[in-house]
VMD Tcl script that draws the C-alpha trace (Angstrom):
set ca {
  {-8.62 -25.07 11.39}
  {-10.46 -24.84 8.08}
  {-13.46 -22.61 7.40}
  {-14.83 -25.15 4.93}
  {-17.43 -27.65 6.11}
  {-17.72 -30.76 3.97}
  {-21.42 -31.57 3.97}
  {-23.18 -34.53 2.42}
  {-24.45 -32.33 -0.43}
  {-21.29 -30.31 -0.98}
  {-19.02 -27.78 0.70}
  {-20.12 -24.82 2.78}
  {-18.07 -21.89 4.05}
  {-18.40 -20.03 7.33}
  {-18.88 -16.28 7.50}
  {-18.12 -14.72 10.88}
  {-18.58 -11.30 12.43}
  {-17.83 -10.37 16.03}
  {-19.18 -7.76 18.42}
  {-16.62 -7.28 21.18}
  {-17.88 -5.61 24.36}
  {-14.97 -4.01 26.22}
  {-15.53 -2.47 29.65}
  {-14.00 1.00 29.70}
  {-11.20 1.46 32.23}
  {-12.66 4.21 34.40}
  {-13.18 4.61 38.12}
  {-16.74 5.88 37.52}
  {-19.64 4.79 35.32}
  {-20.57 6.36 32.00}
  {-23.34 8.64 33.30}
  {-22.86 8.61 37.08}
  {-20.14 8.86 39.69}
  {-20.73 5.36 41.08}
  {-17.59 3.19 41.37}
  {-16.77 0.28 39.06}
  {-14.65 -2.04 41.20}
  {-14.90 -5.72 40.24}
  {-16.10 -8.21 42.85}
  {-17.84 -5.77 45.22}
  {-20.81 -6.87 47.31}
  {-24.07 -6.89 45.28}
  {-25.82 -3.53 44.90}
  {-23.09 -1.55 46.71}
  {-21.93 0.40 43.62}
  {-25.23 1.84 42.45}
  {-26.23 5.49 42.17}
  {-29.80 6.74 41.78}
  {-29.06 7.20 38.07}
  {-27.95 3.56 37.69}
  {-31.04 2.37 39.55}
  {-33.33 4.24 37.14}
  {-34.96 6.40 39.79}
  {-37.45 8.97 38.44}
  {-36.09 12.44 37.77}
  {-32.43 11.40 37.64}
  {-30.39 12.90 34.79}
  {-27.30 11.30 33.20}
  {-24.04 13.29 33.15}
  {-21.38 12.15 30.67}
  {-18.02 10.91 31.99}
  {-15.29 12.60 29.91}
  {-12.72 9.89 30.73}
  {-14.92 7.23 29.10}
  {-15.22 9.34 25.94}
  {-11.44 9.81 25.84}
  {-10.91 6.06 26.20}
  {-13.31 5.36 23.33}
  {-11.60 7.87 21.04}
  {-8.12 6.59 21.90}
  {-9.29 3.04 21.17}
  {-10.79 4.14 17.86}
  {-7.49 5.74 16.89}
  {-5.65 2.53 17.77}
  {-8.09 0.62 15.55}
  {-7.15 2.86 12.60}
  {-10.74 4.07 12.58}
  {-12.52 7.30 11.68}
  {-13.33 9.47 14.69}
  {-16.70 11.17 14.35}
  {-16.52 14.68 15.78}
  {-20.28 14.60 16.37}
  {-22.13 11.58 17.75}
  {-25.49 10.96 19.38}
  {-26.65 8.84 22.29}
  {-29.83 6.88 21.73}
  {-32.26 4.96 23.87}
  {-32.46 1.27 23.01}
  {-35.76 0.11 24.43}
  {-36.35 -3.35 25.85}
  {-37.60 -4.75 29.13}
  {-35.69 -7.07 31.41}
  {-35.44 -7.28 35.22}
  {-31.81 -6.12 35.29}
  {-32.49 -3.03 33.13}
  {-34.00 -0.56 35.62}
  {-34.97 2.18 33.18}
  {-36.54 -0.16 30.62}
  {-33.99 1.11 28.08}
  {-30.25 1.10 27.51}
  {-28.37 4.27 26.60}
  {-26.37 3.35 23.50}
  {-25.46 4.74 20.07}
  {-27.05 3.67 16.81}
  {-26.80 5.69 13.60}
  {-24.18 8.16 14.83}
  {-21.48 6.34 16.86}
  {-18.39 8.02 18.28}
  {-16.08 5.88 16.08}
  {-16.71 4.85 12.48}
  {-15.04 2.44 10.05}
  {-11.51 1.15 10.50}
  {-9.41 -2.01 10.21}
  {-6.87 -4.16 12.00}
  {-4.41 -6.80 10.84}
  {-4.32 -10.29 12.32}
  {-1.48 -12.84 12.17}
  {-2.17 -16.54 11.63}
  {-0.13 -19.57 12.62}
  {0.76 -20.41 9.00}
  {2.63 -17.10 8.74}
  {-0.06 -15.29 6.75}
  {-1.79 -12.06 7.74}
  {-5.28 -10.76 7.02}
  {-6.97 -7.39 7.31}
  {-10.31 -7.38 9.15}
  {-12.69 -4.45 8.79}
  {-14.13 -2.58 11.75}
  {-17.70 -1.36 11.20}
  {-17.94 0.91 14.23}
  {-17.19 1.45 17.90}
  {-19.96 2.91 20.01}
  {-20.35 3.71 23.69}
  {-23.18 2.26 25.75}
  {-24.04 1.35 29.32}
  {-24.06 -2.18 30.66}
  {-27.14 -3.73 32.23}
  {-27.24 -5.26 35.69}
  {-27.04 -8.97 36.39}
  {-29.85 -11.41 37.09}
  {-28.94 -14.05 39.69}
  {-31.02 -17.22 39.51}
  {-29.29 -19.57 41.96}
  {-29.93 -17.93 45.35}
  {-33.57 -19.01 45.67}
  {-35.48 -21.55 43.58}
  {-38.61 -19.40 43.51}
  {-37.13 -15.97 42.73}
  {-34.60 -14.09 40.63}
  {-32.32 -11.61 42.37}
  {-30.89 -8.56 40.60}
  {-27.42 -7.08 41.19}
  {-27.12 -3.57 39.71}
  {-23.38 -3.11 40.33}
  {-22.71 -3.41 36.58}
  {-25.67 -1.22 35.65}
  {-24.37 1.95 34.00}
  {-20.78 0.77 33.53}
  {-19.34 2.11 30.27}
  {-18.86 -0.37 27.45}
  {-17.20 0.04 24.08}
  {-18.92 -2.20 21.56}
  {-16.48 -2.89 18.73}
  {-18.33 -4.32 15.73}
  {-16.38 -6.10 12.99}
  {-17.40 -6.54 9.41}
  {-18.23 -10.12 8.35}
  {-14.63 -10.56 7.18}
  {-13.65 -13.75 9.02}
  {-14.03 -17.23 7.58}
  {-12.40 -19.60 10.09}
  {-12.49 -20.06 13.87}
  {-8.72 -19.41 13.89}
  {-9.23 -15.98 12.29}
  {-11.91 -15.13 14.85}
  {-9.61 -16.19 17.70}
  {-6.76 -14.11 16.30}
  {-9.10 -11.12 15.94}
  {-10.24 -11.28 19.58}
  {-6.63 -11.62 20.75}
  {-5.63 -8.59 18.66}
  {-8.51 -6.46 19.97}
  {-7.62 -7.49 23.52}
  {-3.95 -6.57 22.94}
  {-4.89 -3.17 21.50}
  {-7.20 -2.13 24.36}
  {-4.61 -3.29 26.90}
  {-1.82 -1.33 25.20}
  {-4.02 1.77 25.07}
  {-5.16 1.21 28.66}
  {-8.84 1.60 27.75}
  {-9.83 -1.87 29.05}
  {-8.06 -4.49 31.15}
  {-9.18 -7.21 28.71}
  {-9.89 -9.75 31.46}
  {-12.36 -12.09 29.80}
  {-12.65 -14.26 32.91}
  {-14.05 -11.26 34.80}
  {-16.38 -10.20 32.00}
  {-14.39 -7.05 31.18}
  {-14.18 -8.23 27.60}
  {-16.71 -10.57 26.02}
  {-18.01 -11.37 22.56}
  {-21.24 -11.76 20.69}
  {-20.43 -14.11 17.80}
  {-22.37 -13.90 14.53}
  {-22.16 -17.04 12.38}
  {-23.70 -17.96 9.05}
  {-22.90 -20.52 6.36}
  {-23.24 -20.50 2.57}
  {-22.18 -22.46 -0.43}
  {-19.23 -20.95 -2.29}
  {-20.26 -17.97 -4.39}
  {-23.72 -17.62 -2.85}
  {-24.99 -14.56 -0.93}
  {-24.65 -14.38 2.84}
  {-26.77 -16.88 4.73}
  {-29.02 -16.20 7.70}
  {-26.91 -15.51 10.77}
  {-27.30 -16.59 14.35}
  {-25.81 -14.60 17.20}
  {-24.13 -16.40 20.11}
  {-24.23 -14.09 23.14}
  {-21.63 -13.29 25.78}
  {-18.83 -15.72 24.99}
  {-16.06 -15.08 27.51}
  {-12.89 -16.76 26.25}
  {-11.00 -16.99 22.96}
  {-11.14 -20.78 23.09}
  {-14.90 -20.74 23.60}
  {-15.33 -18.28 20.71}
  {-13.59 -20.75 18.39}
  {-15.47 -23.77 19.72}
  {-18.83 -21.99 19.48}
  {-18.19 -21.05 15.84}
  {-17.17 -24.58 14.92}
  {-20.25 -26.14 16.52}
  {-22.73 -23.53 15.27}
  {-21.53 -23.67 11.66}
  {-21.77 -27.47 11.65}
  {-25.27 -27.25 13.17}
  {-26.45 -24.85 10.47}
  {-25.10 -27.06 7.68}
  {-26.93 -30.04 9.16}
  {-30.21 -28.09 9.29}
  {-29.88 -26.93 5.68}
  {-28.98 -30.40 4.38}
  {-31.99 -31.84 6.22}
  {-34.22 -29.49 4.23}
  {-34.73 -26.95 7.00}
  {-34.09 -23.23 7.15}
  {-31.97 -21.22 9.55}
  {-33.94 -18.96 11.89}
  {-32.31 -15.67 12.77}
  {-31.99 -16.06 16.51}
  {-29.90 -15.43 19.58}
  {-28.18 -18.48 21.04}
  {-26.05 -19.30 24.07}
  {-22.87 -21.38 24.14}
  {-22.80 -24.20 26.69}
  {-19.07 -24.60 27.33}
  {-19.54 -27.81 29.33}
  {-21.27 -29.54 26.42}
  {-19.48 -27.62 23.68}
  {-22.75 -26.72 21.95}
  {-25.02 -23.76 21.28}
  {-28.70 -23.67 22.16}
  {-31.55 -21.36 21.27}
  {-32.25 -18.42 23.59}
  {-34.70 -16.18 21.72}
  {-35.53 -14.93 18.23}
  {-33.05 -12.29 17.07}
  {-34.31 -8.73 17.35}
  {-33.87 -6.17 14.57}
  {-33.12 -2.48 15.11}
  {-36.78 -1.48 14.76}
  {-37.70 -3.87 17.57}
  {-35.71 -1.69 19.95}
  {-37.42 1.57 18.85}
  {-34.20 3.57 18.92}
  {-34.54 7.31 19.35}
  {-32.11 10.06 20.52}
  {-31.92 10.27 24.29}
  {-33.73 13.52 25.20}
  {-31.59 13.99 28.33}
  {-28.27 14.03 26.46}
  {-27.03 16.62 23.98}
  {-25.07 15.45 20.92}
  {-21.46 14.64 21.79}
  {-19.19 17.10 19.96}
  {-15.46 17.77 20.12}
  {-12.68 19.48 18.15}
  {-10.21 17.78 15.82}
  {-7.38 19.37 17.81}
  {-8.51 17.40 20.89}
  {-8.52 14.17 18.85}
  {-5.00 15.01 17.61}
  {-3.81 15.47 21.21}
  {-5.18 12.04 22.14}
  {-3.50 10.50 19.07}
  {-0.17 11.99 20.14}
  {-0.59 10.48 23.62}
  {-0.91 6.89 22.38}
  {1.86 4.44 23.31}
  {3.70 2.25 20.79}
  {0.93 -0.06 19.55}
  {1.17 -3.82 18.82}
  {1.66 -3.44 15.05}
  {4.44 -0.87 15.44}
  {6.14 -2.98 18.11}
  {5.81 -6.06 15.92}
  {7.46 -4.25 12.98}
  {10.29 -3.12 15.28}
  {10.83 -6.63 16.63}
  {11.03 -7.96 13.07}
  {13.50 -5.26 12.05}
  {15.66 -5.24 15.20}
  {15.63 -8.94 16.07}
  {15.01 -10.67 12.73}
  {11.83 -12.35 13.93}
  {9.18 -13.86 11.66}
  {5.81 -12.03 11.56}
  {3.91 -14.69 13.52}
  {6.58 -15.01 16.23}
  {6.77 -11.24 16.62}
  {2.97 -11.10 16.72}
  {2.82 -13.66 19.52}
  {5.35 -11.71 21.59}
  {3.65 -8.33 21.22}
  {0.23 -9.81 21.97}
  {0.91 -9.22 25.66}
  {2.70 -6.08 26.85}
  {4.35 -7.84 29.77}
  {5.67 -10.67 27.59}
  {6.91 -8.16 25.03}
  {8.76 -6.21 27.70}
  {10.24 -9.39 29.18}
  {11.43 -10.49 25.74}
  {13.05 -7.13 25.01}
  {14.97 -7.31 28.28}
  {16.18 -10.83 27.45}
  {17.08 -9.93 23.86}
  {19.01 -6.75 24.79}
  {22.53 -7.25 23.45}
  {21.84 -10.87 22.47}
  {20.68 -12.87 19.46}
  {17.00 -11.95 19.09}
  {15.93 -15.25 17.55}
  {17.62 -17.23 20.31}
  {15.98 -15.04 22.95}
  {12.57 -15.49 21.28}
  {13.01 -19.27 21.22}
  {13.71 -19.38 24.96}
  {10.91 -16.98 25.90}
  {8.20 -18.46 23.65}
  {9.40 -22.03 24.11}
  {10.82 -22.91 27.51}
  {9.38 -20.00 29.51}
  {5.89 -19.95 27.91}
  {5.67 -23.70 28.33}
  {6.76 -23.70 31.96}
  {4.40 -20.86 32.90}
  {1.44 -22.44 31.14}
  {2.12 -25.74 32.88}
  {1.76 -24.15 36.33}
  {-0.89 -21.61 35.31}
  {1.19 -18.50 35.99}
  {1.44 -15.21 34.13}
  {4.70 -13.58 33.08}
  {4.44 -11.17 36.00}
  {4.49 -14.20 38.33}
  {7.50 -15.81 36.67}
  {9.97 -17.26 39.21}
  {12.81 -16.41 36.81}
  {13.63 -12.87 35.75}
  {14.54 -11.61 32.29}
  {18.11 -11.05 33.50}
  {18.35 -14.68 34.67}
  {17.10 -16.01 31.34}
  {19.57 -13.74 29.58}
  {22.46 -15.12 31.63}
  {21.40 -18.67 30.80}
  {21.44 -17.84 27.08}
  {24.92 -16.32 27.53}
  {26.15 -19.63 28.97}
  {24.95 -21.42 25.85}
  {26.59 -18.82 23.62}
  {29.97 -18.97 25.41}
  {30.04 -22.79 25.37}
  {29.60 -23.31 29.11}
  {26.35 -25.20 28.46}
  {24.97 -27.24 25.61}
  {21.33 -26.57 24.72}
  {20.35 -29.82 26.44}
  {22.17 -28.90 29.63}
  {20.75 -25.38 29.48}
  {17.22 -26.78 29.45}
  {18.10 -28.87 32.50}
  {19.48 -25.79 34.26}
  {16.35 -23.82 33.32}
  {14.16 -26.41 35.04}
  {16.17 -25.96 38.25}
  {15.96 -22.17 37.86}
  {12.20 -22.24 37.39}
  {11.74 -24.43 40.47}
  {14.04 -22.43 42.74}
  {14.32 -18.92 41.28}
  {18.11 -19.19 41.53}
  {20.71 -17.91 39.05}
  {22.12 -20.11 36.30}
  {25.76 -19.68 37.34}
  {25.08 -20.85 40.90}
  {23.23 -23.95 39.70}
  {25.86 -24.82 37.07}
  {28.57 -24.73 39.73}
  {26.57 -26.54 42.42}
  {25.31 -29.37 40.20}
  {28.44 -29.75 38.09}
  {26.61 -29.19 34.83}
  {29.34 -27.34 32.96}
  {29.84 -28.59 29.42}
  {33.04 -30.58 28.79}
  {35.11 -28.96 26.05}
  {38.52 -30.41 26.94}
  {39.59 -32.41 23.90}
  {41.60 -34.89 25.97}
  {38.65 -35.73 28.19}
  {36.33 -36.11 25.20}
  {38.80 -38.34 23.35}
  {39.12 -40.56 26.43}
  {35.34 -41.12 26.43}
  {35.40 -41.84 22.68}
  {38.22 -44.35 23.11}
  {36.23 -46.18 25.76}
  {33.08 -46.29 23.59}
  {35.08 -47.65 20.63}
  {36.79 -50.23 22.85}
  {33.43 -51.42 24.18}
  {31.90 -51.68 20.69}
  {34.53 -53.06 18.26}
  {31.89 -54.60 15.96}
  {30.21 -51.20 15.50}
  {33.56 -49.66 14.65}
  {34.15 -52.31 11.97}
  {30.65 -51.78 10.54}
  {31.22 -48.04 10.33}
  {34.57 -48.49 8.61}
  {32.94 -50.93 6.21}
  {30.66 -48.14 4.96}
  {27.75 -47.80 7.43}
  {28.11 -44.02 7.77}
  {24.74 -43.74 9.55}
  {26.36 -45.28 12.64}
  {28.00 -41.89 13.31}
  {24.78 -40.77 15.01}
  {24.82 -43.87 17.19}
  {28.41 -43.20 18.29}
  {27.60 -39.56 19.09}
  {24.70 -40.72 21.23}
  {26.86 -43.22 23.13}
  {29.52 -40.61 23.82}
  {26.96 -38.07 25.02}
  {25.37 -40.73 27.22}
  {28.72 -41.72 28.69}
  {29.52 -38.06 29.43}
  {26.09 -37.54 30.99}
  {25.29 -35.06 28.26}
  {28.15 -32.75 29.22}
  {30.43 -33.24 26.22}
  {30.41 -30.48 23.65}
  {28.49 -31.97 20.67}
  {30.57 -30.16 18.03}
  {33.83 -31.35 19.65}
  {32.44 -34.91 19.91}
  {31.55 -34.98 16.19}
  {34.93 -33.65 15.17}
  {36.92 -36.08 17.35}
  {34.77 -39.08 16.37}
  {35.23 -38.35 12.67}
  {38.99 -38.47 13.10}
  {39.15 -41.55 15.32}
  {36.68 -43.66 13.34}
  {38.74 -43.23 10.19}
  {41.23 -45.59 11.78}
}
mol new
graphics top color blue
foreach p $ca { graphics top sphere $p radius 0.5 }
foreach p [lrange $ca 0 end-1] q [lrange $ca 1 end] { graphics top cylinder $p $q radius 0.2 }
display resetview
């Protein structure tokens, strides 16, 4: 997917920056003890603090701060030992206080970077501008009554980490890879469940276009995009829209837009606010957030093996290519499943089965790896039967289909369905003799110099043996017999 748009007046390039909002994994909200369970009845998880009642004072949740620092460390970012909470002032029905507690000039996490892997095998480093903590707003519900808007404050006060990238991405594919990498990192760290379908992780997408070599163009922000696929589609549409406006003699207005996933288009929501529009100032109810470097070091030591380290290990231990290793480590459960399959076996072969047959089968039925009807041990046994010659690759794929449908072991199915590969040279030669007897003209053509007919003969023998003949043995025996 190219980042170049070929306009009528020349080429334009996209420039993309993302603001990822990740809900902090915590049983309580950022400044209150109210619960954070997803899917609860409206307005059942709201404290007096979350509802903005007069006289209520926020009290910081240490777990949320720890999660933010651990995430910052995983993003290879600077941890600021002193940060400040600010009030971001705006008015909306689902914002009870009339302001959001956020961080502006002094965030808890500063600059950093992550590496993304692309399908062509290349990698790119994307800069992180900052990670700051803030509280979520409530939710306006417009479809209960036609004459009123209802407000659900369950989300009000939930802790969010806003991870702001630098404008370092130039294609929708890079943006998609970036979101997937951020999601993998927060899941590995355990700071966010990364469930975009539940709103635990969502993106604000900043897009601008420019002609090559020119300064950055005016950006538009697409709010609350909740899937990687939609992020990529929104970028593609918005960049094309901006080019069309410019080529028609218009100018791009800095504005906030929404992505309509049903129509695959963005539409204007409101003019884009600047920082001064929010009248940021330090929250008078909260002291500066300060901690010791020794505490940060303890959190760093507690981090698990992160995606990049696991990817490097997979490449070293199993001989995998960077992109293949990156795909496997993108999900902890898949990575663990692969390691179990690859234990004591050829790593590349294990990766092919996990990323090919298993991924494909699970995607087809809409299941996750944790719902897989076949276990890692069962897949490993199937690979062993290919390696020891019991099954050809074609037969193994057939056995895998039966395994996926039934959850049964490969050995049981091989025996029951008579799918064992034929390696007996006498049996194979008998099939070859019959094929040659049935096709004397083809034999003569081959012996007259049509070497390409060898493939045809192999196919006929495999067909006659119902795919059970060992392909290597078939090729060897055919070569001898066709010589005459």
